[in-house]
N, C-alpha and C positions, 0 to 999 in steps of 0.2 A: 385382840381378836384378829385372826387372819381372815382375809377376804380374798376371793378369787377375782379375776379381772371382770367376770360377768356380773358380780354382785354390785349393784348400784346402791349407794347410801344417800338417804335424804337427810339434810341437815338444815336447821334453822336456828336463829338466835332471838332470844326474848329478854326483856328487862321489866323490872317493876321499880320505878323510881323511888328512891329512899329506902328500899328494902335492905336491912342490915346484912353484913357479911355472913353472920352465923345462920341466918335464915336461908340465904342462897346456898350455903353448904348443906343445910338440912334438905332443901329441895333436891339438890343434886344427888345426895345419898339416897333419898327416897326414890328418885327416878331410876337410879342404877339397879334397884331391886326388880325392875321390870326386865324380863329376859330380852336381850337384843338391843337394849338402849345403852348408848354411851352419852355422857354429858360432862360438862366442865364449866368452869367460871371464866368469864371474859374480863380482863383487867380494866380498871377504870382509866379512861383516856383524858378526862378533864384535867387541864393545867391549873385550874382554880379550885382551892379548897373551900368546901361549904359543908357545915355540919349536917345539913339536910340531905346532902347527896349520899348515895351509897358508896362504900369502898370498892364495890364491884360494878363493872360496866354492864354486865348481863350474864346470861346463861346460854350455852349452846347445847342443842339436843340433836342427836344423830341416831338413826335406826335404818335397817335395811328397807329397800323399796317395797318388798313384799311383806311388810310387817303385819303380823296377825291383828285382825280388827279388835279382838278382845284386849290385846296388849295396848293398842293405840287408845282405846277407851280408858284403860287404866291410867295411862299417861295424862290424858285429858282430865280425869277425875283428880289426880294428884295436883295438877296445875290449878284446877278450879278450887280445890281446898285452900291452897295458899293464897290464891287470888281473892277469895272471899274474905280472908282475914287481913290481908296486907295491901290490897289494891289490885287493880286490873293489870294483867300482863300486856306489854306492848311488843309487837314484832319489830325487831331491829332491821333497818334497811342496810343491806350489805352493798358496798361499792361506793 
């Protein structure tokens, strides 16, 4: 998607500890169905292997600053759906 210099993008990163790779992929695919949303997986950064850890470090979500309220609510509903089934989403601190 091409963006002009004036278009500001809002981006944040979330994780759900222990969420399987396949579910992260499903969430990302579901979110991409919302017009204007871009998303992707964040690689796992842990140097220690643990069966209880996810193979993914998290999910990044990006959308235009003037994102439509109805679309934003759809994103929230998608995240709530998966959060209800797999555990609460946590905002990742960047930096």
